[in-house]
N, C-alpha and C positions, 0 to 999 in steps of 0.2 A: 338594551334593549331598543334604544331610538335609533342607530343604527341599522341593527336588522330590520325594524319597521319599515324605514326609509328604503333599504334594500328591495324590500318585499314589495311597497308600495310603486316604485322605482321600475319593477320588472313586470310586474303583473296588471297594475292601473288598468290601462288600456284594455287590454284582454277581458277582464272582468267588466270592465264598464261597456264595451261592446256587446258583451256576453248578455249582461241585463239590460240592454236597449232593446235587445230580439226577443229576450224572454217577456218584458212590461210594456213595450210600444211605447216607451214615455221618455224623452233623454232625460228631463230635470228630475221625472222619477227614478230613474236610473242612477243618478249622481248621488241621490240620496240614499238609494240601496248599497252603491258602494260604499258610502261612508260607515253606514251600518255594516257590514262586511267587515271592513277595518276595526271596527270598534268590537266585534266579535273576537278577531284576530286580537286586539290586544289583549281582552280578557281571556283569552284560552291559549293563548299559544305557548304557556309553559306544561299545559296539557298533552303537546303535539308532541306526538311519539315518534313522530319520523318513520312509519310504515309506511306511511305512500309519500310522496315528492311535496313540496310546498304547494307546487302550483295544481295538484289533483285537491289537496285538502282546501285551498283558497277556493276553487270551483264548487266542491262541493257545499261549502258554506255558503257561495252565492247561491247556489242552486234553492237549498232550503230558506234562505231570505228571498229569494224571487217567489219560490212558492206562497211562503206565510202571506207574502204581499198579493198575489191574486187570489188566494182564499179569501182575504179578508175585504179584497175590493167585488170579489161576487157575492159574499154576505151582503153587500154595501149595493150591489147591484149597479155599482158604478163601471163595472170593466166590459159590461156588454156593450156598451155607447161608445168607448174608444176608438179612435183609428190611428191608425200608424203614422206615423210624421216621417214620410218616406222623402220630403223636400231635405229634412237634416239628418237622417239616418245615415249611419256611416257604412257604406256597403262595400264588401270586400273587395269585387270588381269593380276598377276605376278605368275607363277607360286611358289609351295612351292621348300625350300633348299631339301624337300625327295622327289620330283620328281626325277624320272629317265631320263637320258638325252633324248631318243625316246620321251616319252612324255611332257619333257620341249619342244622338236623341235614340236612337235604335235600340242602343247596348242600354242605357238608362231603361228604356221601356220595357225591354226583356228582364232586369232584373226587378224592376218595379212587380212585374207580373209572377216572377218566383216568388219574390216574398208576401205577394198577396196569395198564393195557392198555399204557400207555407204557412201561413198564418190557421188554413182552413185544415192542419192536420191537426190531431189531438194533441196534449201537454207532452207528453212523453214522448213521440213523435217527433216532434219540434224540438224537443230540449237533444235528441239525439242529432239529428240533422244539425243545428246550430253547434252543438261540440265538435262534432266531426266534420265539417265543410267549412263552417264560418270562424271556428276558431281551430282549426286542423289538429286537433288532437289523435291518438290514436285509440283503438278499440279498447285496449287495457286501459287506458288513463279515463274513456270515457265509460268503463264500466265501473273501475274506482268510482269515480264522481257520483255516480247515480246509485253506488253500492248494490251491481247486478251483474249477473255471468258475462262474459265475454259472448257466450250465446244470445244471450238475449238483447244483448246491444247488436249485434247481428243482423234477428230478425226484427228486432223494432226499427232498425235501420233498411233493411229491405224492405217490410210492408210500407214505413215512410215513403218511399223511392218510388215504390208503384204506386200509392197513392197519389204522388207528386204528378207522376206522369199521366193517370186519371184527370187529374184537376186542370193540367197545364192544358191536354188533349181536346179537353171539353169546353175550356175558356175560349172566350173571344174567338172561336173557329180558327186560332193558330194551331196550324198542324205541325209535325214534326214532334221527337220525342223528345225528353228533359235532356237524355247525355248528347242531343246536337247542341243546343243552348248554354248547356253548364258541365261541370266536370265533376256530377256525382258519383262517380261509377267507380269511387277509388277504393 
């Protein structure tokens, strides 16, 4: 069991951590929640039936752990005052070393702006976008993790992208569409 656990940890730790950072907006809390996910995995691996991939099973557990934590924070009324740690967040799009400092600054500003708008989406929209575009999961994998139909994932994704477009076009007077700034049209 130890080697199996280590293999799961090595394969998916970074992806689970990144997912949880985007969900709870706090790196330290995400680290704690990753540990909680793996405790649940250790306790329940014997009951894993293999009907889904290990990856989607782990993300499903992580989603439930994140939702439970968010609900507890909402009850404590602490969540509403938190702000995302942009300086330390792991962003998917990193500028290349050849980028000029001005290009690097503009790219980082655009990424931050995108994630600020993402944070204004509802929980379901945000979860779908994080799984689809930050974690690069397929519609089928996303549906399996969320225990939704593929059509519900597609509909939620479509609505979330439209909402991001509206938010981004309305924010700080920046023009252009989200499709010009990011690759959300997969």
